[in-house]
Phi, psi and omega in degrees: 000133180295146180296339180280340181287154180267146175254162177259137180224162161207166186241133187208171168256122177255121181299152178285167173289150000273002183299318181303314180294321179296320178291323176297324178294324175298319176299317180298322177300317178297320177298312182298320184274325190233008177055042177247110186252354183305318182291342179282355181276005176212157174291160174303134184198163170249116182288129173258323176221124182300164181305143179214162178256146180206146179295126181301323182293344179253015182303329180300334176296320177295314181301315180296316179300311183292326176298311180293315180303310183292336180294346182265359186235144178263154174302152180213163183274143175231136176239137177244125185218117171070176181263155174209178183209160165243104181297146359249030185225344190241130172238136186215163170274125187276137176263127182291152182307136188209110183297323180297319179294315179297318180298312179300311183295314181297320178292322177299310180300317182294320186274330185287328182299304180288330183288319186237004183055041178259120176209124174261097186300335180299334186250005182300130176087354177288143177291168180252112176238090184298136183196169175239109184294132178250328177207137180205212184003304184267012174278112182294152183305315181296320178292325178303309184293323176296313180294317182297320176300324180287318190261344188300331181255000178284149183253135168224153179203128177221148173220145177205162175270119177279112182240004181200160168241160187234136170267122178255148182231139180278116181220131176052042176072014178228153171271123183242144176295120188258314180203145179252150180229122186279139170277113191235001181297143176273138181287000000 
């Protein structure tokens, strides 16, 4: 790929092990039961900034921005509890309301636009409902309702200390963890 071409990236919180693997297994279960593989194309994550394009040769600008950005934030707790959905195609593990997460995400969106001229207009104005997608886009409507009836009352619960954010890069038809940035501010 030419250095002038743009690559696709997005910014997220990827849970630590073993939670990440357990959530990936839930995605795999949806694939096995409902033939929905779209969610398997990325690691389990909470999206902070939707996908955007950026010149690969200028990727260091993203890295520098995220290093400085993360230096202003301290680690914080995140809880994932139970299933939820966006009818009629998305089933996810729900992230409980968290002021630290909203603050981090809102500041990231606010600061990245003027710093790097990154704006994904497709998502402008959408609300922020943090979640970890387990099945989406390729989940057929009939399978969605069958799956939702099965999972809506099932309980799951995970908690972890968020100590980093991750830059993901689209490679070989998958989103791969590309680089991590530590939250290092002292309280």
